FIKOLZA-1660 file (N, C-alpha, C; in steps of 0.1 Angstrom, whole numbers, plus 5000, padded with zeros to 4 digits):
% residues 149
   i   px   py   pz ch aa at
   1 4836 5013 4963  A  T  N
   1 4837 4999 4967  A  T CA
   1 4841 4997 4981  A  T  C
   2 4834 4990 4989  A  L  N
   2 4837 4987 5003  A  L CA
   2 4839 4972 5004  A  L  C
   3 4851 4968 5007  A  T  N
   3 4853 4953 5007  A  T CA
   3 4862 4949 5019  A  T  C
   4 4863 4936 5022  A  G  N
   4 4871 4931 5032  A  G CA
   4 4863 4921 5041  A  G  C
   5 4870 4913 5048  A  S  N
   5 4863 4902 5056  A  S CA
   5 4857 4908 5069  A  S  C
   6 4859 4920 5072  A  C  N
   6 4854 4927 5084  A  C CA
   6 4839 4931 5082  A  C  C
   7 4835 4933 5069  A  L  N
   7 4822 4938 5066  A  L CA
   7 4811 4928 5066  A  L  C
   8 4799 4931 5070  A  K  N
   8 4788 4922 5069  A  K CA
   8 4784 4920 5054  A  K  C
   9 4782 4931 5047  A  N  N
   9 4778 4931 5033  A  N CA
   9 4786 4940 5025  A  N  C
  10 4798 4935 5020  A  P  N
  10 4806 4943 5012  A  P CA
  10 4800 4945 4998  A  P  C
  11 4803 4956 4991  A  G  N
  11 4798 4959 4978  A  G CA
  11 4801 4972 4973  A  G  C
  12 4795 4976 4962  A  N  N
  12 4797 4989 4955  A  N CA
  12 4785 4998 4958  A  N  C
  13 4788 5010 4962  A  F  N
  13 4777 5019 4966  A  F CA
  13 4780 5033 4961  A  F  C
  14 4769 5040 4958  A  R  N
  14 4770 5055 4955  A  R CA
  14 4769 5062 4968  A  R  C
  15 4779 5071 4970  A  V  N
  15 4780 5078 4983  A  V CA
  15 4782 5093 4980  A  V  C
  16 4776 5101 4988  A  R  N
  16 4778 5115 4987  A  R CA
  16 4791 5119 4993  A  R  C
  17 4798 5128 4986  A  I  N
  17 4811 5134 4991  A  I CA
  17 4808 5141 5005  A  I  C
  18 4816 5138 5015  A  G  N
  18 4815 5144 5028  A  G CA
  18 4808 5135 5038  A  G  C
  19 4802 5124 5033  A  T  N
  19 4796 5114 5042  A  T CA
  19 4807 5107 5050  A  T  C
  20 4805 5105 5063  A  L  N
  20 4815 5098 5071  A  L CA
  20 4815 5083 5067  A  L  C
  21 4827 5078 5066  A  L  N
  21 4829 5064 5063  A  L CA
  21 4822 5055 5073  A  L  C
  22 4822 5058 5085  A  T  N
  22 4815 5051 5096  A  T CA
  22 4800 5050 5092  A  T  C
  23 4794 5061 5088  A  D  N
  23 4780 5061 5084  A  D CA
  23 4777 5052 5072  A  D  C
  24 4786 5052 5062  A  V  N
  24 4784 5044 5050  A  V CA
  24 4785 5029 5054  A  V  C
  25 4794 5026 5062  A  V  N
  25 4796 5012 5067  A  V CA
  25 4783 5007 5074  A  V  C
  26 4778 5015 5083  A  Q  N
  26 4766 5012 5090  A  Q CA
  26 4753 5010 5081  A  Q  C
  27 4751 5020 5073  A  T  N
  27 4739 5021 5065  A  T CA
  27 4739 5012 5052  A  T  C
  28 4751 5011 5046  A  S  N
  28 4751 5004 5033  A  S CA
  28 4756 4989 5035  A  S  C
  29 4765 4987 5044  A  C  N
  29 4771 4974 5046  A  C CA
  29 4765 4966 5058  A  C  C
  30 4757 4973 5066  A  G  N
  30 4752 4966 5078  A  G CA
  30 4761 4965 5090  A  G  C
  31 4772 4973 5089  A  G  N
  31 4782 4973 5100  A  G CA
  31 4793 4963 5098  A  G  C
  32 4800 4960 5109  A  F  N
  32 4812 4951 5109  A  F CA
  32 4809 4938 5115  A  F  C
  33 4815 4928 5110  A  V  N
  33 4814 4914 5116  A  V CA
  33 4825 4914 5127  A  V  C
  34 4836 4920 5124  A  K  N
  34 4847 4921 5134  A  K CA
  34 4854 4935 5132  A  K  C
  35 4860 4940 5142  A  D  N
  35 4867 4953 5141  A  D CA
  35 4879 4952 5132  A  D  C
  36 4880 4962 5123  A  P  N
  36 4891 4962 5113  A  P CA
  36 4904 4967 5121  A  P  C
  37 4915 4960 5118  A  A  N
  37 4928 4964 5123  A  A CA
  37 4934 4975 5114  A  A  C
  38 4931 4975 5101  A  K  N
  38 4936 4984 5092  A  K CA
  38 4926 4987 5081  A  K  C
  39 4925 5000 5078  A  I  N
  39 4916 5005 5068  A  I CA
  39 4924 5011 5057  A  I  C
  40 4923 5006 5044  A  I  N
  40 4930 5011 5033  A  I CA
  40 4921 5019 5024  A  I  C
  41 4924 5032 5022  A  L  N
  41 4916 5040 5013  A  L CA
  41 4923 5041 5000  A  L  C
  42 4916 5037 4989  A  G  N
  42 4921 5038 4976  A  G CA
  42 4925 5025 4970  A  G  C
  43 4923 5014 4976  A  G  N
  43 4926 5001 4971  A  G CA
  43 4938 4994 4977  A  G  C
  44 4940 4981 4975  A  P  N
  44 4950 4973 4982  A  P CA
  44 4964 4976 4977  A  P  C
  45 4966 4980 4965  A  M  N
  45 4980 4981 4960  A  M CA
  45 4985 4995 4962  A  M  C
  46 4978 5006 4959  A  M  N
  46 4983 5019 4960  A  M CA
  46 4976 5028 4971  A  M  C
  47 4967 5021 4979  A  G  N
  47 4960 5028 4989  A  G CA
  47 4968 5033 5000  A  G  C
  48 4962 5041 5008  A  I  N
  48 4968 5047 5020  A  I CA
  48 4961 5041 5033  A  I  C
  49 4969 5036 5042  A  A  N
  49 4963 5030 5054  A  A CA
  49 4959 5040 5064  A  A  C
  50 4947 5037 5070  A  H  N
  50 4942 5045 5081  A  H CA
  50 4937 5036 5092  A  H  C
  51 4936 5041 5104  A  Y  N
  51 4933 5032 5115  A  Y CA
  51 4919 5036 5121  A  Y  C
  52 4912 5045 5115  A  S  N
  52 4899 5049 5120  A  S CA
  52 4890 5051 5108  A  S  C
  53 4877 5048 5110  A  S  N
  53 4867 5050 5099  A  S CA
  53 4860 5063 5101  A  S  C
  54 4864 5071 5110  A  D  N
  54 4857 5084 5113  A  D CA
  54 4863 5095 5104  A  D  C
  55 4863 5092 5091  A  I  N
  55 4868 5102 5081  A  I CA
  55 4857 5104 5070  A  I  C
  56 4857 5116 5064  A  P  N
  56 4847 5118 5054  A  P CA
  56 4852 5112 5040  A  P  C
  57 4842 5108 5032  A  I  N
  57 4845 5104 5019  A  I CA
  57 4848 5116 5011  A  I  C
  58 4860 5116 5004  A  I  N
  58 4864 5127 4995  A  I CA
  58 4864 5122 4981  A  I  C
  59 4866 5131 4971  A  K  N
  59 4865 5128 4957  A  K CA
  59 4875 5117 4953  A  K  C
  60 4887 5116 4958  A  G  N
  60 4896 5106 4954  A  G CA
  60 4894 5092 4959  A  G  C
  61 4885 5090 4968  A  I  N
  61 4883 5076 4974  A  I CA
  61 4873 5069 4965  A  I  C
  62 4879 5058 4959  A  T  N
  62 4870 5050 4950  A  T CA
  62 4868 5036 4956  A  T  C
  63 4877 5033 4966  A  G  N
  63 4876 5020 4972  A  G CA
  63 4881 5020 4986  A  G  C
  64 4876 5012 4995  A  V  N
  64 4880 5011 5009  A  V CA
  64 4881 4996 5012  A  V  C
  65 4893 4992 5017  A  V  N
  65 4895 4978 5021  A  V CA
  65 4896 4977 5036  A  V  C
  66 4888 4969 5043  A  F  N
  66 4889 4967 5057  A  F CA
  66 4895 4954 5060  A  F  C
  67 4907 4954 5067  A  L  N
  67 4915 4942 5070  A  L CA
  67 4914 4939 5085  A  L  C
  68 4913 4926 5087  A  S  N
  68 4913 4921 5101  A  S CA
  68 4927 4921 5106  A  S  C
  69 4928 4917 5119  A  K  N
  69 4941 4917 5125  A  K CA
  69 4951 4907 5118  A  K  C
  70 4945 4895 5115  A  E  N
  70 4953 4885 5108  A  E CA
  70 4957 4889 5094  A  E  C
  71 4948 4896 5087  A  E  N
  71 4951 4900 5073  A  E CA
  71 4961 4912 5073  A  E  C
  72 4961 4920 5083  A  A  N
  72 4969 4932 5084  A  A CA
  72 4983 4930 5089  A  A  C
  73 4985 4918 5094  A  E  N
  73 4998 4914 5100  A  E CA
  73 5009 4915 5089  A  E  C
  74 5020 4922 5092  A  V  N
  74 5031 4924 5082  A  V CA
  74 5040 4912 5083  A  V  C
  75 5042 4904 5072  A  P  N
  75 5051 4893 5073  A  P CA
  75 5066 4898 5075  A  P  C
  76 5073 4889 5081  A  E  N
  76 5087 4892 5084  A  E CA
  76 5095 4892 5071  A  E  C
  77 5103 4902 5069  A  E  N
  77 5112 4903 5057  A  E CA
  77 5123 4894 5058  A  E  C
  78 5126 4887 5047  A  S  N
  78 5138 4878 5047  A  S CA
  78 5148 4883 5037  A  S  C
  79 5158 4876 5034  A  I  N
  79 5169 4880 5026  A  I CA
  79 5165 4879 5011  A  I  C
  80 5168 4889 5003  A  C  N
  80 5165 4889 4989  A  C CA
  80 5172 4877 4982  A  C  C
  81 5165 4869 4974  A  V  N
  81 5170 4857 4968  A  V CA
  81 5174 4860 4953  A  V  C
  82 5173 4873 4949  A  K  N
  82 5176 4877 4936  A  K CA
  82 5168 4870 4925  A  K  C
  83 5155 4868 4928  A  C  N
  83 5147 4860 4918  A  C CA
  83 5143 4869 4906  A  C  C
  84 5143 4882 4908  A  G  N
  84 5141 4891 4897  A  G CA
  84 5126 4894 4894  A  G  C
  85 5117 4889 4902  A  R  N
  85 5103 4892 4900  A  R CA
  85 5099 4906 4900  A  R  C
  86 5106 4913 4910  A  C  N
  86 5103 4928 4911  A  C CA
  86 5107 4936 4899  A  C  C
  87 5118 4931 4893  A  V  N
  87 5124 4938 4881  A  V CA
  87 5114 4935 4869  A  V  C
  88 5110 4922 4868  A  D  N
  88 5101 4918 4857  A  D CA
  88 5088 4926 4857  A  D  C
  89 5082 4928 4869  A  V  N
  89 5069 4935 4869  A  V CA
  89 5069 4950 4870  A  V  C
  90 5080 4956 4871  A  C  N
  90 5081 4971 4873  A  C CA
  90 5077 4977 4859  A  C  C
  91 5066 4985 4860  A  P  N
  91 5061 4991 4848  A  P CA
  91 5070 5002 4842  A  P  C
  92 5079 5007 4850  A  V  N
  92 5088 5018 4845  A  V CA
  92 5103 5013 4844  A  V  C
  93 5104 5000 4844  A  N  N
  93 5117 4993 4842  A  N CA
  93 5128 4998 4851  A  N  C
  94 5125 4999 4864  A  L  N
  94 5135 5002 4874  A  L CA
  94 5141 4989 4879  A  L  C
  95 5152 4990 4888  A  L  N
  95 5158 4979 4894  A  L CA
  95 5155 4979 4909  A  L  C
  96 5144 4975 4913  A  P  N
  96 5140 4975 4928  A  P CA
  96 5150 4968 4937  A  P  C
  97 5156 4957 4932  A  T  N
  97 5166 4951 4941  A  T CA
  97 5178 4960 4944  A  T  C
  98 5183 4967 4934  A  E  N
  98 5194 4976 4936  A  E CA
  98 5190 4988 4945  A  E  C
  99 5178 4993 4943  A  I  N
  99 5174 5004 4951  A  I CA
  99 5173 5000 4966  A  I  C
 100 5167 4988 4969  A  V  N
 100 5167 4984 4983  A  V CA
 100 5181 4982 4988  A  V  C
 101 5190 4976 4980  A  K  N
 101 5203 4973 4985  A  K CA
 101 5210 4986 4989  A  K  C
 102 5209 4996 4981  A  Y  N
 102 5216 5009 4983  A  Y CA
 102 5209 5018 4994  A  Y  C
 103 5196 5016 4996  A  V  N
 103 5190 5022 5007  A  V CA
 103 5195 5017 5020  A  V  C
 104 5196 5003 5021  A  K  N
 104 5201 4997 5033  A  K CA
 104 5216 5001 5036  A  K  C
 105 5224 5003 5025  A  R  N
 105 5238 5006 5027  A  R CA
 105 5240 5021 5028  A  R  C
 106 5229 5029 5027  A  K  N
 106 5230 5044 5027  A  K CA
 106 5238 5049 5015  A  K  C
 107 5238 5042 5004  A  G  N
 107 5245 5046 4992  A  G CA
 107 5238 5056 4984  A  G  C
 108 5237 5068 4989  A  I  N
 108 5230 5079 4983  A  I CA
 108 5235 5083 4969  A  I  C
 109 5248 5083 4967  A  D  N
 109 5254 5086 4954  A  D CA
 109 5249 5077 4943  A  D  C
 110 5249 5064 4946  A  Y  N
 110 5245 5054 4936  A  Y CA
 110 5229 5055 4934  A  Y  C
 111 5222 5057 4945  A  L  N
 111 5207 5058 4944  A  L CA
 111 5203 5069 4933  A  L  C
 112 5211 5079 4933  A  D  N
 112 5208 5090 4924  A  D CA
 112 5208 5086 4909  A  D  C
 113 5216 5075 4906  A  K  N
 113 5217 5070 4893  A  K CA
 113 5207 5060 4889  A  K  C
 114 5199 5055 4899  A  L  N
 114 5189 5045 4897  A  L CA
 114 5175 5050 4893  A  L  C
 115 5174 5063 4891  A  N  N
 115 5161 5069 4887  A  N CA
 115 5149 5066 4896  A  N  C
 116 5152 5067 4909  A  V  N
 116 5142 5064 4920  A  V CA
 116 5130 5072 4918  A  V  C
 117 5131 5085 4914  A  F  N
 117 5119 5093 4913  A  F CA
 117 5110 5090 4901  A  F  C
 118 5114 5080 4893  A  D  N
 118 5106 5075 4882  A  D CA
 118 5095 5066 4887  A  D  C
 119 5098 5060 4899  A  C  N
 119 5088 5050 4905  A  C CA
 119 5075 5057 4907  A  C  C
 120 5064 5050 4903  A  I  N
 120 5051 5054 4905  A  I CA
 120 5044 5048 4918  A  I  C
 121 5052 5040 4925  A  E  N
 121 5047 5034 4937  A  E CA
 121 5035 5026 4936  A  E  C
 122 5034 5018 4925  A  C  N
 122 5022 5010 4922  A  C CA
 122 5021 4998 4932  A  C  C
 123 5033 4993 4937  A  G  N
 123 5032 4982 4946  A  G CA
 123 5034 4968 4940  A  G  C
 124 5036 4968 4927  A  A  N
 124 5037 4955 4920  A  A CA
 124 5050 4948 4924  A  A  C
 125 5060 4955 4927  A  C  N
 125 5073 4949 4931  A  C CA
 125 5071 4942 4945  A  C  C
 126 5065 4949 4954  A  S  N
 126 5063 4944 4967  A  S CA
 126 5054 4932 4967  A  S  C
 127 5044 4933 4959  A  F  N
 127 5034 4922 4958  A  F CA
 127 5040 4909 4953  A  F  C
 128 5049 4910 4944  A  G  N
 128 5055 4898 4938  A  G CA
 128 5068 4893 4945  A  G  C
 129 5072 4900 4956  A  C  N
 129 5085 4897 4962  A  C CA
 129 5084 4884 4970  A  C  C
 130 5092 4874 4966  A  A  N
 130 5093 4861 4973  A  A CA
 130 5098 4862 4988  A  A  C
 131 5107 4872 4990  A  A  N
 131 5113 4874 5003  A  A CA
 131 5104 4883 5012  A  A  C
 132 5093 4888 5007  A  R  N
 132 5084 4896 5014  A  R CA
 132 5090 4909 5019  A  R  C
 133 5098 4915 5010  A  I  N
 133 5105 4928 5013  A  I CA
 133 5095 4939 5009  A  I  C
 134 5093 4948 5018  A  P  N
 134 5084 4959 5015  A  P CA
 134 5091 4970 5006  A  P  C
 135 5093 4966 4993  A  I  N
 135 5101 4974 4984  A  I CA
 135 5096 4988 4982  A  I  C
 136 5083 4990 4982  A  V  N
 136 5078 5003 4980  A  V CA
 136 5082 5012 4992  A  V  C
 137 5082 5007 5004  A  Q  N
 137 5086 5015 5015  A  Q CA
 137 5101 5019 5014  A  Q  C
 138 5109 5010 5009  A  Y  N
 138 5123 5013 5007  A  Y CA
 138 5125 5024 4996  A  Y  C
 139 5116 5023 4986  A  I  N
 139 5117 5033 4975  A  I CA
 139 5113 5047 4980  A  I  C
 140 5102 5047 4989  A  K  N
 140 5098 5060 4995  A  K CA
 140 5110 5065 5003  A  K  C
 141 5116 5057 5011  A  L  N
 141 5128 5061 5019  A  L CA
 141 5139 5066 5010  A  L  C
 142 5141 5059 4999  A  A  N
 142 5152 5064 4990  A  A CA
 142 5149 5078 4984  A  A  C
 143 5136 5080 4981  A  K  N
 143 5132 5093 4976  A  K CA
 143 5134 5104 4987  A  K  C
 144 5131 5101 4999  A  E  N
 144 5133 5110 5010  A  E CA
 144 5148 5113 5012  A  E  C
 145 5156 5102 5012  A  M  N
 145 5171 5104 5013  A  M CA
 145 5176 5113 5003  A  M  C
 146 5172 5111 4990  A  L  N
 146 5177 5120 4979  A  L CA
 146 5172 5134 4981  A  L  C
 147 5160 5136 4986  A  R  N
 147 5155 5150 4988  A  R CA
 147 5163 5157 4998  A  R  C
 148 5168 5150 5008  A  K  N
 148 5175 5156 5019  A  K CA
 148 5190 5158 5016  A  K  C
 149 5194 5152 5005  A  K  N
 149 5208 5152 5000  A  K CA
 149 5213 5166 4998  A  K  C
% end
């Protein structure tokens, strides 16, 4: 699946492994309407961002999202209002608000008790956050902090 407002003709295509993404966009989608500011391989929630389409299609790539500069702009994070949406949507019943709080405070000892490594990094918590806090990024940081402990 190739999608996004940057493409002339987004859609679903059968593509050989090893084909350059640039070639797929040109031949299957008719090129770009505008230059993408961010390219997400793997889908909008769990995908990995890239800034170039000069990469080959590999087995794990099932979708590519092309975002314009306006769409790729990261909103400014505000203060957590403790709404609990992130807790409600977490599929593994973690406490994302607590994880973020202790990452910011560098509370490594308490992070260890919050089962941070159980997080599957699905992005549901970040997507539903009213304060626009990039929770998944904080969870990745928490995992890194605990690995270095």
